[in-house]
Each structure stands twice: as C-alpha cells, then as structure tokens.
C-alpha positions in Angstrom: 0.0 0.0 0.0 1.2 3.5 -0.8 2.1 5.8 2.1 -0.6 8.0 3.3 0.0 11.7 2.8 -1.8 14.0 5.3 -2.2 17.7 4.4 -4.3 20.7 5.4 -7.5 20.8 3.6 -8.9 23.8 1.8 -12.2 24.7 0.2 -11.1 22.8 -2.9 -11.2 19.6 -1.1 -14.8 19.9 0.0 -16.2 18.3 -3.1 -14.0 15.3 -2.8 -14.8 15.0 1.0 -18.5 15.1 0.5 -18.3 12.2 -2.1 -16.9 9.8 0.4 -19.5 7.3 1.7 -19.8 8.5 5.3 -22.1 5.6 6.4 -20.8 2.7 8.4 -21.5 -1.0 8.9 -21.6 -2.8 12.2 -22.5 -6.1 13.9 -22.6 -4.5 17.3 -24.0 -1.3 19.0 -24.1 0.1 22.5 -27.2 0.2 24.6 -27.6 2.7 27.5 -28.8 1.2 30.7 -30.0 3.6 33.4 -30.7 3.1 37.0 -32.4 6.1 38.5 -33.5 6.3 42.1 -33.8 8.9 45.0 -30.2 8.7 46.1 -28.3 8.4 42.8 -28.3 7.7 39.1 -26.2 5.1 37.3 -25.5 5.0 33.6 -23.9 2.0 31.9 -23.1 1.2 28.3 -23.5 -2.4 27.3 -22.2 -3.8 24.0 -25.0 -5.8 22.2 -24.6 -8.0 19.1 -27.1 -7.0 16.5 -29.4 -9.7 14.9 -27.7 -8.9 11.5 -25.2 -6.5 10.1 -26.6 -3.0 10.0 -25.6 -0.3 7.5 -26.1 3.1 9.2 -26.1 6.5 7.6 -23.8 9.2 8.8 -25.3 11.5 11.5 -24.8 14.7 9.5 -26.3 15.5 6.2 -24.5 17.4 3.4 -25.6 20.8 4.7 -24.5 20.0 8.2 -21.2 18.8 7.0 -20.5 21.9 4.9 -21.5 24.2 7.8 -19.2 22.3 10.2 -16.3 22.3 7.8 -16.6 26.1 7.3 -16.7 26.5 11.1 -13.8 24.1 11.8 -10.4 25.3 13.1 -8.6 22.9 10.9 -9.3 20.0 8.6 -6.7 17.5 7.5 -7.2 15.2 4.4 -5.5 11.9 3.8 -4.4 11.1 0.2 -3.1 7.8 -1.3 -1.5 8.3 -4.7 -3.2 11.7 -5.1 -6.7 10.3 -4.2 -8.5 11.8 -1.2 -9.3 8.8 1.1 -10.3 10.4 4.3 -10.4 13.5 6.5 -10.5 14.7 10.1 -12.2 17.9 11.2 -10.8 19.7 14.3 -12.6 22.5 16.4 -10.2 24.3 18.7 -12.6 27.2 19.5 -15.4 25.8 21.4 -13.9 24.2 24.4 -10.9 25.6 26.4 -7.6 23.9 25.9 -9.4 21.2 23.9 -9.2 20.0 20.3 -12.6 18.5 19.5 -12.8 16.0 16.7 -16.2 16.4 15.0 -15.6 14.2 12.0 -13.2 11.4 11.2 -14.1 9.7 8.0 -12.2 7.2 5.8 -13.4 5.6 2.6 -15.3 2.3 3.5 -12.9 0.1 1.4 -9.9 1.5 3.2 -11.2 1.3 6.8 -9.3 -0.9 9.3 -6.0 -0.1 7.5 -4.7 2.4 10.1 -5.6 5.4 8.0 -8.0 6.7 10.8 -5.4 6.1 13.4 -2.8 7.9 11.5 -5.1 10.9 10.9 -6.0 10.9 14.6 -2.3 10.9 15.5 -1.7 13.9 13.2 -4.6 15.7 15.0 -3.1 14.8 18.4 0.3 16.2 17.3 -1.3 19.4 16.1 -3.1 19.7 19.4 0.1 19.3 21.3 1.8 21.9 19.2 -1.0 24.3 19.8 -1.0 23.9 23.6 -4.3 21.9 23.8 -4.4 19.7 26.9 -6.8 17.1 25.5 -8.5 15.7 22.4 -12.2 15.1 22.6 -14.0 12.9 20.0 -17.7 12.8 19.5 -19.2 9.8 17.9 -22.7 8.2 17.5 -23.5 5.6 20.1 -24.3 3.2 17.2 -20.9 3.6 15.5 -19.3 0.6 17.1 -16.3 0.5 14.8 -15.3 4.1 15.7 -15.8 3.4 19.5 -13.5 0.4 19.2 -10.8 2.4 17.3 -10.7 5.3 19.8 -10.6 2.9 22.7 -7.6 1.1 21.2 -6.0 4.6 20.6 -6.0 5.4 24.4 -9.2 7.4 24.6 -11.5 7.0 27.5 -15.3 7.6 27.8 -15.9 11.0 29.4 -19.7 11.5 28.6 -22.8 11.1 26.5 -25.6 13.3 25.3 -28.9 12.2 24.0 -30.2 13.5 20.6 -26.9 15.3 20.1 -26.5 15.0 16.4 -28.7 16.5 13.6 -30.4 13.1 13.0 -31.2 12.9 16.8 -28.6 10.1 17.4 -27.1 10.1 20.9 -23.4 10.9 21.1 -20.6 9.3 23.1 -17.7 11.5 24.0 -14.2 10.2 24.4 -11.1 12.1 25.6 -7.4 11.7 25.7 -5.3 13.9 28.0 -2.2 15.1 26.2 -0.5 17.2 29.0 
C-alpha cells in the first residue's frame, strides 16, 4: 500500500470530501442502561450484538457537514496516490484547551487499515503543538467500529448526550489527555 500523505484541507477539497461514503456498517452497538433512584443515578453502556449486520447513515447530512467544515479550526485530508481517502475535522475554538474532533471519515474500502489512526495521531500532534491539553472525540453511540478504534488509541469515555446529532442520534464523548 502507498504511504498516506496528510495535508491541510482547503475549500477545494470539500467536493471530494462530500463524495466519500460516510455511512458505516456494524455487527454491534451500544445500549444505554440507566438506574435512577432517589439517592443516585447510574448509567452503563452495554455492547450488544445486532441480529444482522446493519448499515447506518452518517449522523450529519450534506448541509450540516458543509457548515461544520466552514466552522472548523482545521481539517486534514489523507491522500493515497493523489486520491483523497479520508479527512478529520478539528474544532479548537469551542472548548478551552481542547481540540474537538467532530468528523473522522475514511473511505469504506480502506477502513481498518490504520488510516483513521494515522489521521488521529496527526490531529493529536497538532493539538500538542497548539497547547491543547486534551483531544475530545464525539461519535454516535451506534458507531461501534469508531468506538473500538478510539478505545484502542488510548481514549476514555467521558460523557454522553442524548439526541446530540442533527439526525437525533445520541453521542458518546471520548477524551485523551495530552498534558
């Protein structure tokens, strides 16, 4: 396989980025289990095997993606042999000392080939160089492959929010402390 070239995106990359199939396939998902009583509340995420493989649409539509890209602090694209194969969008304005990853997308046929991990490592390096103390990643609770990837990259679950995304999917938030 050719070496992944990661570079800063510009407006000219947006057409290629939007053409990537953003959907994902999974055999697993997470289920939120809550235990609410007078003294305390407990929330637990349980991995469940789906009855069949599910193909799920991305949580943001084209208009939401374009808006988020225009608002992003920085976007990196990954290219193999001059072909755009993925991207990562970083917001460093919303949360103090935090680089928030709103989108990390790789072409479906090239997933699980360390492209996402490489792009995440580039974002972490950028965050360190720009005095960010942590990287925060948001992902739909149903995106099991992404959850597994961030966990293997040293991220830890730090929160969730119901109906977070434009399509009303709940979000899981993972963080990695850098400093």
